[in-house]
HTML snippet that shows the backbone in 3Dmol.js (N, CA, C, O; Angstrom):
<script src="https://3Dmol.org/build/3Dmol-min.js"></script>
<div id="view" style="width:600px;height:400px;position:relative"></div>
<script>
const pdb = `
ATOM      1  N   MET A   1    -141.078-112.765-127.591  1.00  0.00           N
ATOM      2  CA  MET A   1    -141.371-112.031-127.305  1.00  0.00           C
ATOM      3  C   MET A   1    -142.649-112.575-126.255  1.00  0.00           C
ATOM      4  O   MET A   1    -143.401-113.458-126.667  1.00  0.00           O
ATOM      5  N   ALA A   2    -142.809-112.071-125.077  1.00  0.00           N
ATOM      6  CA  ALA A   2    -143.461-111.693-124.104  1.00  0.00           C
ATOM      7  C   ALA A   2    -144.911-111.862-123.903  1.00  0.00           C
ATOM      8  O   ALA A   2    -145.232-110.699-124.150  1.00  0.00           O
ATOM      9  N   GLU A   3    -146.295-112.602-123.571  1.00  0.00           N
ATOM     10  CA  GLU A   3    -146.705-112.501-123.727  1.00  0.00           C
ATOM     11  C   GLU A   3    -148.243-112.649-122.364  1.00  0.00           C
ATOM     12  O   GLU A   3    -148.765-113.607-121.794  1.00  0.00           O
ATOM     13  N   TYR A   4    -148.559-110.570-122.333  1.00  0.00           N
ATOM     14  CA  TYR A   4    -149.249-110.578-121.205  1.00  0.00           C
ATOM     15  C   TYR A   4    -150.474-110.412-121.204  1.00  0.00           C
ATOM     16  O   TYR A   4    -150.978-109.997-122.247  1.00  0.00           O
ATOM     17  N   GLU A   5    -151.381-110.696-119.978  1.00  0.00           N
ATOM     18  CA  GLU A   5    -152.892-110.128-120.099  1.00  0.00           C
ATOM     19  C   GLU A   5    -153.007-108.559-119.652  1.00  0.00           C
ATOM     20  O   GLU A   5    -152.672-107.734-118.802  1.00  0.00           O
ATOM     21  N   MET A   6    -153.188-108.611-119.953  1.00  0.00           N
ATOM     22  CA  MET A   6    -152.921-105.963-119.499  1.00  0.00           C
ATOM     23  C   MET A   6    -154.068-106.502-119.115  1.00  0.00           C
ATOM     24  O   MET A   6    -154.535-107.625-119.304  1.00  0.00           O
ATOM     25  N   VAL A   7    -154.644-105.157-118.302  1.00  0.00           N
ATOM     26  CA  VAL A   7    -155.749-105.093-117.376  1.00  0.00           C
ATOM     27  C   VAL A   7    -155.355-103.437-117.811  1.00  0.00           C
ATOM     28  O   VAL A   7    -154.294-103.117-117.274  1.00  0.00           O
ATOM     29  N   ARG A   8    -155.807-102.600-118.442  1.00  0.00           N
ATOM     30  CA  ARG A   8    -156.046-101.247-118.011  1.00  0.00           C
ATOM     31  C   ARG A   8    -157.612-100.083-117.049  1.00  0.00           C
ATOM     32  O   ARG A   8    -158.810-100.301-117.234  1.00  0.00           O
ATOM     33  N   GLU A   9    -157.150 -99.176-116.294  1.00  0.00           N
ATOM     34  CA  GLU A   9    -157.969 -99.041-115.591  1.00  0.00           C
ATOM     35  C   GLU A   9    -157.877 -97.437-115.640  1.00  0.00           C
ATOM     36  O   GLU A   9    -156.768 -96.929-115.476  1.00  0.00           O
ATOM     37  N   ILE A  10    -158.680 -96.853-115.798  1.00  0.00           N
ATOM     38  CA  ILE A  10    -158.821 -94.840-115.624  1.00  0.00           C
ATOM     39  C   ILE A  10    -159.791 -94.782-114.562  1.00  0.00           C
ATOM     40  O   ILE A  10    -160.780 -95.327-114.072  1.00  0.00           O
ATOM     41  N   LYS A  11    -159.293 -94.199-114.507  1.00  0.00           N
ATOM     42  CA  LYS A  11    -159.693 -93.231-113.127  1.00  0.00           C
ATOM     43  C   LYS A  11    -161.228 -92.532-113.618  1.00  0.00           C
ATOM     44  O   LYS A  11    -161.355 -92.334-114.826  1.00  0.00           O
ATOM     45  N   ASN A  12    -162.239 -92.207-112.819  1.00  0.00           N
ATOM     46  CA  ASN A  12    -162.672 -91.344-113.466  1.00  0.00           C
ATOM     47  C   ASN A  12    -162.468 -90.325-112.629  1.00  0.00           C
ATOM     48  O   ASN A  12    -161.946 -90.222-111.518  1.00  0.00           O
ATOM     49  N   GLN A  13    -163.092 -89.435-113.540  1.00  0.00           N
ATOM     50  CA  GLN A  13    -162.965 -87.998-113.051  1.00  0.00           C
ATOM     51  C   GLN A  13    -164.193 -86.892-112.543  1.00  0.00           C
ATOM     52  O   GLN A  13    -164.075 -85.671-112.441  1.00  0.00           O
ATOM     53  N   CYS A  14    -165.440 -87.758-112.253  1.00  0.00           N
ATOM     54  CA  CYS A  14    -165.939 -86.750-112.600  1.00  0.00           C
ATOM     55  C   CYS A  14    -166.824 -87.065-111.170  1.00  0.00           C
ATOM     56  O   CYS A  14    -166.854 -88.181-110.651  1.00  0.00           O
ATOM     57  N   PRO A  15    -167.347 -86.187-110.778  1.00  0.00           N
ATOM     58  CA  PRO A  15    -167.450 -86.119-109.047  1.00  0.00           C
ATOM     59  C   PRO A  15    -168.481 -86.603-108.508  1.00  0.00           C
ATOM     60  O   PRO A  15    -169.622 -86.467-108.949  1.00  0.00           O
ATOM     61  N   ASN A  16    -168.042 -87.447-107.119  1.00  0.00           N
ATOM     62  CA  ASN A  16    -168.998 -87.809-107.138  1.00  0.00           C
ATOM     63  C   ASN A  16    -169.566 -89.647-107.533  1.00  0.00           C
ATOM     64  O   ASN A  16    -170.088 -90.438-106.747  1.00  0.00           O
ATOM     65  N   ASN A  17    -169.254 -89.840-108.850  1.00  0.00           N
ATOM     66  CA  ASN A  17    -168.374 -90.993-109.190  1.00  0.00           C
ATOM     67  C   ASN A  17    -167.565 -92.211-109.174  1.00  0.00           C
ATOM     68  O   ASN A  17    -166.749 -92.302-110.091  1.00  0.00           O
ATOM     69  N   GLN A  18    -167.618 -93.160-108.333  1.00  0.00           N
ATOM     70  CA  GLN A  18    -166.120 -93.910-107.849  1.00  0.00           C
ATOM     71  C   GLN A  18    -165.920 -95.225-108.479  1.00  0.00           C
ATOM     72  O   GLN A  18    -165.598 -96.162-107.748  1.00  0.00           O
ATOM     73  N   MET A  19    -166.138 -95.501-110.319  1.00  0.00           N
ATOM     74  CA  MET A  19    -166.115 -96.383-111.083  1.00  0.00           C
ATOM     75  C   MET A  19    -164.975 -95.828-111.655  1.00  0.00           C
ATOM     76  O   MET A  19    -164.423 -94.746-111.854  1.00  0.00           O
ATOM     77  N   ARG A  20    -164.840 -97.165-111.859  1.00  0.00           N
ATOM     78  CA  ARG A  20    -163.733 -96.955-113.044  1.00  0.00           C
ATOM     79  C   ARG A  20    -163.635 -97.337-114.528  1.00  0.00           C
ATOM     80  O   ARG A  20    -164.663 -98.009-114.605  1.00  0.00           O
ATOM     81  N   ASP A  21    -163.047 -97.371-115.888  1.00  0.00           N
ATOM     82  CA  ASP A  21    -163.306 -97.478-116.748  1.00  0.00           C
ATOM     83  C   ASP A  21    -161.703 -98.502-116.458  1.00  0.00           C
ATOM     84  O   ASP A  21    -160.535 -98.262-116.154  1.00  0.00           O
ATOM     85  N   ILE A  22    -162.745 -99.991-116.848  1.00  0.00           N
ATOM     86  CA  ILE A  22    -161.613-101.136-117.570  1.00  0.00           C
ATOM     87  C   ILE A  22    -161.533-101.716-118.353  1.00  0.00           C
ATOM     88  O   ILE A  22    -162.356-101.449-119.228  1.00  0.00           O
ATOM     89  N   PHE A  23    -160.746-102.667-118.608  1.00  0.00           N
ATOM     90  CA  PHE A  23    -160.288-103.080-120.079  1.00  0.00           C
ATOM     91  C   PHE A  23    -158.945-104.027-119.690  1.00  0.00           C
ATOM     92  O   PHE A  23    -157.954-103.738-119.019  1.00  0.00           O
ATOM     93  N   PHE A  24    -159.367-105.450-120.479  1.00  0.00           N
ATOM     94  CA  PHE A  24    -158.258-106.558-120.938  1.00  0.00           C
ATOM     95  C   PHE A  24    -158.237-106.410-122.488  1.00  0.00           C
ATOM     96  O   PHE A  24    -158.941-106.017-123.417  1.00  0.00           O
ATOM     97  N   GLU A  25    -156.691-107.101-122.155  1.00  0.00           N
ATOM     98  CA  GLU A  25    -156.151-106.873-123.624  1.00  0.00           C
ATOM     99  C   GLU A  25    -154.898-107.939-122.924  1.00  0.00           C
ATOM    100  O   GLU A  25    -154.099-107.900-121.989  1.00  0.00           O
ATOM    101  N   GLU A  26    -155.473-109.284-124.490  1.00  0.00           N
ATOM    102  CA  GLU A  26    -153.848-110.030-124.371  1.00  0.00           C
ATOM    103  C   GLU A  26    -152.379-108.975-125.262  1.00  0.00           C
ATOM    104  O   GLU A  26    -152.056-108.627-126.398  1.00  0.00           O
ATOM    105  N   VAL A  27    -152.199-108.924-124.735  1.00  0.00           N
ATOM    106  CA  VAL A  27    -150.548-108.404-125.679  1.00  0.00           C
ATOM    107  C   VAL A  27    -149.215-109.323-125.976  1.00  0.00           C
ATOM    108  O   VAL A  27    -148.964-110.305-125.277  1.00  0.00           O
ATOM    109  N   GLU A  28    -148.716-109.078-126.637  1.00  0.00           N
ATOM    110  CA  GLU A  28    -147.144-108.600-126.757  1.00  0.00           C
ATOM    111  C   GLU A  28    -146.070-107.895-127.162  1.00  0.00           C
ATOM    112  O   GLU A  28    -145.682-107.595-128.291  1.00  0.00           O
ATOM    113  N   THR A  29    -145.369-107.532-125.405  1.00  0.00           N
ATOM    114  CA  THR A  29    -144.435-107.036-125.573  1.00  0.00           C
ATOM    115  C   THR A  29    -143.419-107.074-124.904  1.00  0.00           C
ATOM    116  O   THR A  29    -143.636-106.896-123.706  1.00  0.00           O
ATOM    117  N   ASP A  30    -141.862-107.314-125.316  1.00  0.00           N
ATOM    118  CA  ASP A  30    -140.704-107.362-123.475  1.00  0.00           C
ATOM    119  C   ASP A  30    -140.605-105.880-123.299  1.00  0.00           C
ATOM    120  O   ASP A  30    -139.569-105.744-122.648  1.00  0.00           O
ATOM    121  N   ASP A  31    -141.024-104.894-123.482  1.00  0.00           N
ATOM    122  CA  ASP A  31    -141.429-103.909-122.305  1.00  0.00           C
ATOM    123  C   ASP A  31    -142.344-103.093-121.941  1.00  0.00           C
ATOM    124  O   ASP A  31    -142.624-101.963-122.342  1.00  0.00           O
ATOM    125  N   PRO A  32    -143.016-104.084-120.745  1.00  0.00           N
ATOM    126  CA  PRO A  32    -144.246-102.706-120.990  1.00  0.00           C
ATOM    127  C   PRO A  32    -144.405-101.284-120.996  1.00  0.00           C
ATOM    128  O   PRO A  32    -145.215-100.459-121.416  1.00  0.00           O
ATOM    129  N   VAL A  33    -143.043-101.319-120.208  1.00  0.00           N
ATOM    130  CA  VAL A  33    -142.965 -99.651-120.256  1.00  0.00           C
ATOM    131  C   VAL A  33    -143.537 -99.050-121.562  1.00  0.00           C
ATOM    132  O   VAL A  33    -144.563 -98.408-121.790  1.00  0.00           O
ATOM    133  N   ALA A  34    -142.323 -99.565-122.489  1.00  0.00           N
ATOM    134  CA  ALA A  34    -142.273 -99.051-123.168  1.00  0.00           C
ATOM    135  C   ALA A  34    -143.786 -99.312-124.359  1.00  0.00           C
ATOM    136  O   ALA A  34    -143.838 -98.611-125.370  1.00  0.00           O
ATOM    137  N   TYR A  35    -144.805-100.262-124.104  1.00  0.00           N
ATOM    138  CA  TYR A  35    -145.923-100.135-124.538  1.00  0.00           C
ATOM    139  C   TYR A  35    -146.629 -99.720-124.429  1.00  0.00           C
ATOM    140  O   TYR A  35    -147.636 -99.978-125.088  1.00  0.00           O
ATOM    141  N   VAL A  36    -146.558 -98.383-123.118  1.00  0.00           N
ATOM    142  CA  VAL A  36    -147.719 -97.923-122.445  1.00  0.00           C
ATOM    143  C   VAL A  36    -147.008 -96.791-123.558  1.00  0.00           C
ATOM    144  O   VAL A  36    -147.338 -96.748-124.743  1.00  0.00           O
ATOM    145  N   LYS A  37    -146.201 -96.089-123.073  1.00  0.00           N
ATOM    146  CA  LYS A  37    -146.487 -95.096-123.601  1.00  0.00           C
ATOM    147  C   LYS A  37    -146.296 -95.328-125.476  1.00  0.00           C
ATOM    148  O   LYS A  37    -146.470 -94.338-126.186  1.00  0.00           O
ATOM    149  N   ALA A  38    -146.060 -96.223-125.900  1.00  0.00           N
ATOM    150  CA  ALA A  38    -146.367 -95.876-127.667  1.00  0.00           C
ATOM    151  C   ALA A  38    -147.721 -96.051-127.470  1.00  0.00           C
ATOM    152  O   ALA A  38    -148.217 -95.114-128.095  1.00  0.00           O
ATOM    153  N   MET A  39    -148.312 -96.474-127.142  1.00  0.00           N
ATOM    154  CA  MET A  39    -150.146 -96.726-126.455  1.00  0.00           C
ATOM    155  C   MET A  39    -150.680 -95.006-126.597  1.00  0.00           C
ATOM    156  O   MET A  39    -151.315 -94.456-127.497  1.00  0.00           O
ATOM    157  N   LEU A  40    -150.121 -94.468-125.306  1.00  0.00           N
ATOM    158  CA  LEU A  40    -150.245 -92.621-124.982  1.00  0.00           C
ATOM    159  C   LEU A  40    -149.696 -91.997-125.654  1.00  0.00           C
ATOM    160  O   LEU A  40    -149.915 -90.805-125.441  1.00  0.00           O
ATOM    161  N   LYS A  41    -148.339 -92.388-127.241  1.00  0.00           N
ATOM    162  CA  LYS A  41    -147.906 -91.287-127.966  1.00  0.00           C
ATOM    163  C   LYS A  41    -149.351 -89.834-128.545  1.00  0.00           C
ATOM    164  O   LYS A  41    -150.559 -89.794-128.781  1.00  0.00           O
ATOM    165  N   GLY A  42    -147.861 -88.667-128.512  1.00  0.00           N
ATOM    166  CA  GLY A  42    -148.703 -87.826-128.627  1.00  0.00           C
ATOM    167  C   GLY A  42    -149.066 -87.455-127.873  1.00  0.00           C
ATOM    168  O   GLY A  42    -149.923 -86.684-128.306  1.00  0.00           O
ATOM    169  N   ARG A  43    -149.066 -87.380-126.271  1.00  0.00           N
ATOM    170  CA  ARG A  43    -149.821 -86.518-125.564  1.00  0.00           C
ATOM    171  C   ARG A  43    -148.292 -86.427-124.375  1.00  0.00           C
ATOM    172  O   ARG A  43    -147.309 -87.158-124.489  1.00  0.00           O
ATOM    173  N   ALA A  44    -148.458 -85.422-123.375  1.00  0.00           N
ATOM    174  CA  ALA A  44    -147.824 -85.002-122.269  1.00  0.00           C
ATOM    175  C   ALA A  44    -147.980 -86.599-121.800  1.00  0.00           C
ATOM    176  O   ALA A  44    -148.693 -87.454-122.326  1.00  0.00           O
ATOM    177  N   VAL A  45    -147.290 -86.705-120.902  1.00  0.00           N
ATOM    178  CA  VAL A  45    -147.237 -87.824-120.161  1.00  0.00           C
ATOM    179  C   VAL A  45    -145.940 -88.349-119.859  1.00  0.00           C
ATOM    180  O   VAL A  45    -144.917 -88.609-120.494  1.00  0.00           O
ATOM    181  N   SER A  46    -146.677 -88.473-117.618  1.00  0.00           N
ATOM    182  CA  SER A  46    -145.744 -89.257-116.957  1.00  0.00           C
ATOM    183  C   SER A  46    -145.471 -91.287-116.721  1.00  0.00           C
ATOM    184  O   SER A  46    -146.253 -91.610-115.827  1.00  0.00           O
ATOM    185  N   VAL A  47    -145.070 -91.931-116.974  1.00  0.00           N
ATOM    186  CA  VAL A  47    -145.168 -92.700-116.542  1.00  0.00           C
ATOM    187  C   VAL A  47    -144.206 -93.670-115.550  1.00  0.00           C
ATOM    188  O   VAL A  47    -143.169 -93.541-116.201  1.00  0.00           O
ATOM    189  N   ASN A  48    -143.861 -94.467-114.537  1.00  0.00           N
ATOM    190  CA  ASN A  48    -143.598 -94.783-113.802  1.00  0.00           C
ATOM    191  C   ASN A  48    -143.795 -96.293-113.581  1.00  0.00           C
ATOM    192  O   ASN A  48    -145.007 -96.371-113.785  1.00  0.00           O
ATOM    193  N   ALA A  49    -143.377 -97.575-113.288  1.00  0.00           N
ATOM    194  CA  ALA A  49    -144.027 -99.121-113.049  1.00  0.00           C
ATOM    195  C   ALA A  49    -143.170 -99.833-111.977  1.00  0.00           C
ATOM    196  O   ALA A  49    -142.147 -99.306-111.538  1.00  0.00           O
ATOM    197  N   GLU A  50    -143.537-100.844-111.634  1.00  0.00           N
ATOM    198  CA  GLU A  50    -143.105-100.840-110.295  1.00  0.00           C
ATOM    199  C   GLU A  50    -143.059-103.234-110.998  1.00  0.00           C
ATOM    200  O   GLU A  50    -143.275-103.673-112.127  1.00  0.00           O
ATOM    201  N   ASN A  51    -142.862-103.669-110.281  1.00  0.00           N
ATOM    202  CA  ASN A  51    -142.057-105.064-110.526  1.00  0.00           C
ATOM    203  C   ASN A  51    -142.747-105.495-109.422  1.00  0.00           C
ATOM    204  O   ASN A  51    -142.489-104.871-108.392  1.00  0.00           O
ATOM    205  N   GLY A  52    -144.152-107.048-109.276  1.00  0.00           N
ATOM    206  CA  GLY A  52    -144.289-107.495-108.317  1.00  0.00           C
ATOM    207  C   GLY A  52    -144.110-108.967-108.343  1.00  0.00           C
ATOM    208  O   GLY A  52    -142.912-109.193-108.517  1.00  0.00           O
ATOM    209  N   GLU A  53    -144.648-109.827-108.265  1.00  0.00           N
ATOM    210  CA  GLU A  53    -144.064-111.032-108.046  1.00  0.00           C
ATOM    211  C   GLU A  53    -144.956-111.237-108.842  1.00  0.00           C
ATOM    212  O   GLU A  53    -146.013-110.717-109.198  1.00  0.00           O
ATOM    213  N   ASN A  54    -144.111-112.427-109.150  1.00  0.00           N
ATOM    214  CA  ASN A  54    -144.997-114.251-110.799  1.00  0.00           C
ATOM    215  C   ASN A  54    -144.525-112.942-112.063  1.00  0.00           C
ATOM    216  O   ASN A  54    -144.689-113.353-113.211  1.00  0.00           O
ATOM    217  N   GLY A  55    -144.094-111.781-111.985  1.00  0.00           N
ATOM    218  CA  GLY A  55    -143.717-110.995-113.345  1.00  0.00           C
ATOM    219  C   GLY A  55    -144.051-110.263-113.652  1.00  0.00           C
ATOM    220  O   GLY A  55    -143.628-109.739-114.682  1.00  0.00           O
ATOM    221  N   THR A  56    -145.078-109.753-112.893  1.00  0.00           N
ATOM    222  CA  THR A  56    -145.903-109.012-113.045  1.00  0.00           C
ATOM    223  C   THR A  56    -146.071-107.144-112.892  1.00  0.00           C
ATOM    224  O   THR A  56    -146.138-106.683-111.753  1.00  0.00           O
ATOM    225  N   VAL A  57    -146.135-106.059-114.274  1.00  0.00           N
ATOM    226  CA  VAL A  57    -145.790-105.222-114.208  1.00  0.00           C
ATOM    227  C   VAL A  57    -146.635-104.090-113.866  1.00  0.00           C
ATOM    228  O   VAL A  57    -147.399-103.816-114.791  1.00  0.00           O
ATOM    229  N   THR A  58    -146.774-103.210-112.668  1.00  0.00           N
ATOM    230  CA  THR A  58    -147.691-101.916-112.605  1.00  0.00           C
ATOM    231  C   THR A  58    -147.309-101.185-112.898  1.00  0.00           C
ATOM    232  O   THR A  58    -146.258-100.753-112.427  1.00  0.00           O
ATOM    233  N   VAL A  59    -148.447-100.224-114.563  1.00  0.00           N
ATOM    234  CA  VAL A  59    -146.964 -99.092-115.257  1.00  0.00           C
ATOM    235  C   VAL A  59    -148.539 -97.683-114.526  1.00  0.00           C
ATOM    236  O   VAL A  59    -149.727 -97.595-114.836  1.00  0.00           O
ATOM    237  N   TYR A  60    -147.662 -96.865-113.516  1.00  0.00           N
ATOM    238  CA  TYR A  60    -148.807 -96.243-113.943  1.00  0.00           C
ATOM    239  C   TYR A  60    -148.436 -94.998-114.642  1.00  0.00           C
ATOM    240  O   TYR A  60    -147.254 -94.669-114.742  1.00  0.00           O
ATOM    241  N   ALA A  61    -149.502 -94.218-115.180  1.00  0.00           N
ATOM    242  CA  ALA A  61    -150.084 -93.480-116.575  1.00  0.00           C
ATOM    243  C   ALA A  61    -149.874 -91.895-116.047  1.00  0.00           C
ATOM    244  O   ALA A  61    -150.533 -91.735-115.019  1.00  0.00           O
ATOM    245  N   ASP A  62    -149.278 -90.889-116.374  1.00  0.00           N
ATOM    246  CA  ASP A  62    -150.409 -89.749-116.361  1.00  0.00           C
ATOM    247  C   ASP A  62    -150.117 -88.575-116.567  1.00  0.00           C
ATOM    248  O   ASP A  62    -149.342 -87.668-116.263  1.00  0.00           O
ATOM    249  N   CYS A  63    -151.984 -89.185-117.905  1.00  0.00           N
ATOM    250  CA  CYS A  63    -151.953 -88.377-119.227  1.00  0.00           C
ATOM    251  C   CYS A  63    -152.516 -87.365-119.395  1.00  0.00           C
ATOM    252  O   CYS A  63    -153.477 -87.535-120.145  1.00  0.00           O
ATOM    253  N   ASP A  64    -152.419 -86.497-119.112  1.00  0.00           N
ATOM    254  CA  ASP A  64    -152.588 -85.248-119.499  1.00  0.00           C
ATOM    255  C   ASP A  64    -154.038 -84.406-118.182  1.00  0.00           C
ATOM    256  O   ASP A  64    -155.065 -83.728-118.193  1.00  0.00           O
ATOM    257  N   GLY A  65    -152.896 -85.258-117.068  1.00  0.00           N
ATOM    258  CA  GLY A  65    -153.912 -85.269-116.251  1.00  0.00           C
ATOM    259  C   GLY A  65    -155.202 -86.078-115.997  1.00  0.00           C
ATOM    260  O   GLY A  65    -156.190 -85.855-115.296  1.00  0.00           O
ATOM    261  N   LEU A  66    -154.832 -87.143-116.850  1.00  0.00           N
ATOM    262  CA  LEU A  66    -155.508 -88.796-116.651  1.00  0.00           C
ATOM    263  C   LEU A  66    -154.850 -89.563-116.505  1.00  0.00           C
ATOM    264  O   LEU A  66    -153.813 -89.923-117.062  1.00  0.00           O
ATOM    265  N   ILE A  67    -155.684 -90.059-115.330  1.00  0.00           N
ATOM    266  CA  ILE A  67    -154.192 -90.842-114.614  1.00  0.00           C
ATOM    267  C   ILE A  67    -155.073 -92.277-114.799  1.00  0.00           C
ATOM    268  O   ILE A  67    -156.288 -92.472-114.765  1.00  0.00           O
ATOM    269  N   GLN A  68    -153.856 -93.256-115.023  1.00  0.00           N
ATOM    270  CA  GLN A  68    -154.398 -94.376-116.106  1.00  0.00           C
ATOM    271  C   GLN A  68    -153.967 -95.725-114.893  1.00  0.00           C
ATOM    272  O   GLN A  68    -154.352 -95.073-113.922  1.00  0.00           O
ATOM    273  N   LYS A  69    -153.767 -96.272-114.632  1.00  0.00           N
ATOM    274  CA  LYS A  69    -152.950 -97.555-113.964  1.00  0.00           C
ATOM    275  C   LYS A  69    -153.748 -99.266-115.297  1.00  0.00           C
ATOM    276  O   LYS A  69    -154.805 -99.814-115.606  1.00  0.00           O
ATOM    277  N   PHE A  70    -151.635 -99.345-115.676  1.00  0.00           N
ATOM    278  CA  PHE A  70    -151.649-100.835-116.660  1.00  0.00           C
ATOM    279  C   PHE A  70    -151.618-101.507-115.608  1.00  0.00           C
ATOM    280  O   PHE A  70    -151.378-100.974-114.525  1.00  0.00           O
ATOM    281  N   ILE A  71    -151.952-103.328-115.797  1.00  0.00           N
ATOM    282  CA  ILE A  71    -151.254-104.671-115.014  1.00  0.00           C
ATOM    283  C   ILE A  71    -150.856-105.701-115.725  1.00  0.00           C
ATOM    284  O   ILE A  71    -151.597-106.663-115.927  1.00  0.00           O
ATOM    285  N   PHE A  72    -149.342-105.600-116.300  1.00  0.00           N
ATOM    286  CA  PHE A  72    -149.158-106.113-117.063  1.00  0.00           C
ATOM    287  C   PHE A  72    -148.742-107.912-116.228  1.00  0.00           C
ATOM    288  O   PHE A  72    -147.868-108.015-115.368  1.00  0.00           O
ATOM    289  N   THR A  73    -149.646-109.223-116.773  1.00  0.00           N
ATOM    290  CA  THR A  73    -149.599-110.572-115.968  1.00  0.00           C
ATOM    291  C   THR A  73    -148.872-111.266-116.824  1.00  0.00           C
ATOM    292  O   THR A  73    -149.339-111.110-117.953  1.00  0.00           O
ATOM    293  N   PRO A  74    -148.124-111.827-116.821  1.00  0.00           N
ATOM    294  CA  PRO A  74    -147.588-113.042-117.692  1.00  0.00           C
ATOM    295  C   PRO A  74    -148.375-114.291-117.866  1.00  0.00           C
ATOM    296  O   PRO A  74    -148.409-115.184-117.019  1.00  0.00           O
ATOM    297  N   VAL A  75    -149.097-114.318-119.163  1.00  0.00           N
ATOM    298  CA  VAL A  75    -150.139-115.290-119.390  1.00  0.00           C
ATOM    299  C   VAL A  75    -149.179-117.313-119.252  1.00  0.00           C
ATOM    300  O   VAL A  75    -149.856-118.329-119.409  1.00  0.00           O
TER     301      VAL A  75
END
`;
const viewer = $3Dmol.createViewer("view");
viewer.addModel(pdb, "pdb");
viewer.setStyle({}, {cartoon: {color: "spectrum"}});
viewer.zoomTo();
viewer.render();
</script>
């Protein structure tokens, strides 16, 4: 299984607040998209992903209107 540093960024939907909630976590997974879907299980979720340089995977998720971005960077 691959090891990643995952950065989870949750866009703040409050008016006049441009800050975002950001969380860091080390995870082991062979499929970052499946990992995100499992985290958000049980909700209306749409997910798409982009592969970047050096094995980085960025996953965008819309979970009941709450937009989140997950960046998986290989360790």
